C-alpha positions in Angstrom: -153.4 -112.1 -247.4 -150.9 -113.6 -244.6 -147.4 -112.1 -244.9 -145.0 -115.0 -245.8 -142.5 -115.2 -243.5 -139.6 -117.1 -245.8 -139.4 -113.8 -247.3 -138.5 -112.0 -244.5 -136.0 -114.1 -243.2 -134.6 -114.7 -246.2 -134.4 -110.6 -246.8 -132.8 -110.8 -243.5 -129.9 -113.3 -244.2 -131.1 -115.8 -242.7 -131.1 -119.7 -243.3 -134.5 -121.2 -244.1 -135.1 -125.1 -243.4 -137.6 -127.6 -244.6 -138.6 -130.6 -246.8 -140.4 -132.0 -249.3 -143.6 -134.6 -248.9 -143.3 -136.8 -252.0 -145.9 -139.7 -250.9 -148.0 -138.5 -247.7 -151.5 -137.4 -248.1 -152.2 -136.7 -244.6 -152.8 -132.8 -243.8 -151.2 -133.8 -240.6 -147.7 -134.0 -241.8 -147.3 -130.1 -241.5 -148.2 -130.6 -237.9 -145.3 -133.4 -237.5 -142.9 -131.6 -239.5 -143.8 -128.3 -237.3 -142.3 -130.6 -234.2 -139.7 -131.3 -236.6 -138.6 -127.2 -236.8 -139.4 -127.1 -240.3 -139.6 -123.5 -241.6 -141.7 -125.0 -245.4 -142.3 -127.8 -247.1 -142.5 -128.4 -250.7 -145.6 -130.1 -251.6 -144.5 -132.6 -254.5 -146.9 -132.6 -257.8 -144.1 -133.5 -260.2 -143.0 -136.8 -258.6 -145.6 -137.4 -255.7 -149.3 -138.9 -256.4 -151.3 -136.0 -255.0 -153.8 -134.3 -257.0 -154.9 -131.0 -256.5 -157.5 -131.3 -254.1 -155.3 -133.5 -251.6 -152.4 -130.8 -251.7 -155.3 -128.1 -251.1 -156.0 -129.8 -248.0 -152.7 -130.3 -246.6 -151.6 -126.4 -247.8 -154.7 -125.3 -245.8 -153.6 -127.3 -242.7 -149.9 -126.0 -243.4 -151.4 -122.4 -243.5 -152.5 -122.9 -239.9 -149.0 -123.8 -238.3 -145.6 -122.6 -238.8 -144.8 -124.6 -241.5 -144.8 -122.4 -244.8 -146.5 -124.1 -247.6 -144.9 -124.4 -250.7 -145.5 -126.9 -254.1 -143.5 -128.3 -256.4 -145.6 -127.8 -259.5 -145.4 -130.5 -262.6 -144.6 -128.3 -265.1 -145.1 -124.3 -266.1 -148.8 -124.0 -268.2 -150.6 -121.4 -266.4 -153.7 -123.8 -265.1 -150.8 -126.0 -263.4 -149.7 -122.9 -261.4 -152.2 -120.6 -260.9 -154.7 -123.0 -259.4 -152.3 -124.3 -256.8 -151.6 -120.6 -255.9 -155.6 -120.2 -255.5 -155.0 -122.9 -253.2 -152.8 -121.2 -251.0 -149.5 -122.3 -252.1 -147.0 -119.3 -250.3 -145.0 -120.4 -253.4 -144.2 -122.7 -256.2 -141.0 -124.4 -257.6 -141.1 -125.2 -260.9 -138.9 -127.8 -262.6 -136.9 -128.3 -265.7 -136.2 -124.2 -266.4 -133.9 -123.9 -268.9 -134.6 -120.6 -270.9 -135.1 -116.7 -270.0 -138.1 -116.7 -272.1 -139.6 -119.8 -270.1 -138.8 -118.0 -267.0 -140.4 -114.5 -268.1 -143.6 -116.3 -269.5 -143.8 -118.5 -265.7 -143.5 -114.7 -264.0 -146.5 -113.2 -266.0 -148.8 -116.2 -265.5 -148.4 -116.3 -261.7 -148.4 -112.7 -260.8 -151.5 -110.5 -261.2 -151.7 -106.9 -263.1 -150.0 -105.0 -263.7 -147.2 -107.0 -263.6 -148.8 -110.2 -265.3 -152.0 -111.7 -266.4 -153.2 -114.5 -263.8 -156.8 -114.1 -262.9 -157.9 -113.5 -259.6 -160.8 -114.9 -257.2 -159.7 -113.1 -254.0 -162.0 -115.5 -251.2 -159.8 -119.0 -251.7 -157.4 -120.7 -250.3 -154.6 -117.9 -250.7 -156.6 -115.5 -249.0 -158.0 -117.7 -245.8 -161.2 -117.8 -247.8 -161.7 -113.7 -246.6 -163.1 -110.9 -248.5 -160.7 -108.5 -249.0 -160.5 -105.2 -251.8 -159.3 -106.9 -255.2 -156.5 -104.2 -255.8 -155.3 -104.6 -251.9 -155.3 -108.4 -252.3 -153.3 -108.7 -255.5 -150.7 -106.1 -254.5 -149.9 -107.7 -251.8 -150.0 -111.3 -253.7 -147.6 -110.4 -256.1 -145.7 -109.3 -253.5 -146.0 -111.8 -251.0 -145.6 -115.4 -253.3 -142.7 -116.7 -253.7 -141.0 -117.9 -257.4 -138.5 -120.5 -257.2 -136.7 -122.2 -260.0 -135.6 -125.4 -260.1 -132.3 -125.6 -261.5 -131.9 -129.2 -262.7 -130.7 -129.0 -266.3 -127.4 -128.7 -268.3 -128.9 -125.7 -270.2 -130.0 -124.2 -267.0 -126.4 -124.1 -266.1 -125.1 -122.8 -269.1 -127.7 -119.9 -269.0 -127.8 -119.4 -265.0 -127.2 -115.7 -265.2 -130.2 -115.0 -267.6 -132.6 -116.9 -265.6 -132.1 -115.1 -262.1 -131.6 -111.8 -264.0 -135.1 -111.7 -264.7 -137.5 -109.7 -262.0 -140.0 -111.8 -260.3 -137.7 -114.6 -259.6 -137.6 -115.0 -255.7 -135.2 -117.7 -255.4 -133.3 -120.6 -257.2 -132.9 -124.8 -255.8 -130.9 -127.0 -257.4 -131.8 -130.9 -258.0 -128.8 -132.4 -258.1 -130.1 -136.0 -259.0 -131.5 -134.7 -262.7 -128.8 -132.3 -262.6 -126.6 -135.7 -263.2 -128.8 -136.9 -265.7 -129.1 -134.3 -267.4 -124.6 -133.2 -267.3 -124.3 -137.4 -267.7 -122.5 -137.4 -264.5 -122.1 -141.6 -263.5 -119.3 -140.9 -260.7 -119.9 -142.6 -257.5 -119.7 -139.4 -255.9 -122.0 -137.4 -258.2 -122.4 -134.6 -255.6 -118.3 -133.8 -255.9 -118.5 -134.1 -259.6 -121.1 -131.4 -259.9 -119.2 -129.0 -257.5 -118.4 -126.8 -260.1 -121.7 -126.5 -261.4 -123.4 -126.0 -258.3 -121.0 -123.3 -257.0 -121.8 -121.7 -260.4 -125.5 -121.6 -259.5 -124.5 -120.0 -256.2 -122.4 -117.2 -257.7 -125.0 -116.1 -259.8 -127.6 -116.4 -257.5 -125.4 -114.0 -255.2 -124.6 -111.6 -258.3 -128.2 -111.2 -258.4 -129.3 -111.2 -254.8 -131.7 -114.2 -255.5 -131.4 -116.6 -252.9 -130.3 -120.5 -253.2 -131.2 -123.6 -252.3 -130.8 -127.1 -252.8 -132.4 -130.7 -251.7 -130.5 -133.6 -251.1 -130.7 -136.2 -248.2 -127.0 -135.7 -247.5 -126.7 -134.0 -244.6 -122.6 -133.5 -245.1 -123.4 -131.9 -248.5 -126.0 -129.5 -246.7 -124.0 -128.0 -244.0 -121.3 -128.0 -246.5 -123.5 -125.6 -249.0 -124.3 -123.9 -246.1 -120.8 -122.7 -245.1 -121.0 -121.3 -248.6 -123.9 -119.1 -248.5 -126.9 -121.4 -249.4 -130.2 -119.8 -247.7 -132.7 -122.6 -248.7 -131.8 -125.9 -246.9 -134.3 -128.7 -247.9 -133.5 -132.0 -246.2 -134.1 -135.3 -247.8 -138.6 -136.2 -247.8 -141.1 -138.0 -246.0 -140.2 -141.7 -247.6 -137.0 -141.8 -246.1 -137.8 -140.1 -242.9 -139.9 -143.1 -242.8 -137.8 -145.7 -243.8 -134.6 -144.5 -242.4 -136.1 -144.2 -239.1 -137.8 -147.7 -239.0 -134.5 -149.0 -240.3 -132.2 -147.6 -237.3 -134.6 -148.5 -234.8 -135.9 -152.2 -235.6 -132.4 -152.8 -236.7 -131.5 -151.6 -233.2 -133.7 -154.2 -231.6 -132.5 -157.1 -233.9 -129.1 -156.6 -232.9 -129.6 -156.5 -229.1 -131.6 -159.8 -229.6 -128.6 -161.4 -231.0 -126.5 -160.1 -228.1 
């Protein structure tokens, strides 16, 4: 099984940079994002339109690049997590985390024995379809696969130390949009309004030596939280890149034509 380069970077105290594919169906997106300098990409199965087969193909191509394939699963039942790991995702992010019991069940269902109860089929996407000794493979998979909790609920903020202290949690990533809704934040500058809650998550993560990150499209805030010690910087998504890039270029062309 291939080692997970994100783990090594995070353990060395480095910052990792990536984005999220929410609408793309093309496996080539990892080749494009490799050129952009991404360390990782989240393939979104919570809000994205793509099913397991499409995402599995996208993962296969990503595994041939320097972009580490991560998947945001739609929820935490066993089959929604284990199957995407079998397909080759090198980590998953689980949304709407709230309780320690939920996290403990996630760890159990995403790890092979003796840690958990995940069923094993060795020669699948997670091992590039190669044969390998079952014990060697499962030990590597338990060590290399990243389990990332998405913190986006008021209850998660209240329970944050209980969540990040569960053995097997590899990282936490904040989702500010859903957190705004859950906290009832209606301010025009929600990121400023949520600053105490975001800081509380970062502080708890540091206390338990769990890498922390955030997924937003605001570069100023990404740089600020990077300065404060966040190591996982997830910038924007494929939809925004396409719209903003096209808008910027076409806007300049129209402005030049008016002059």
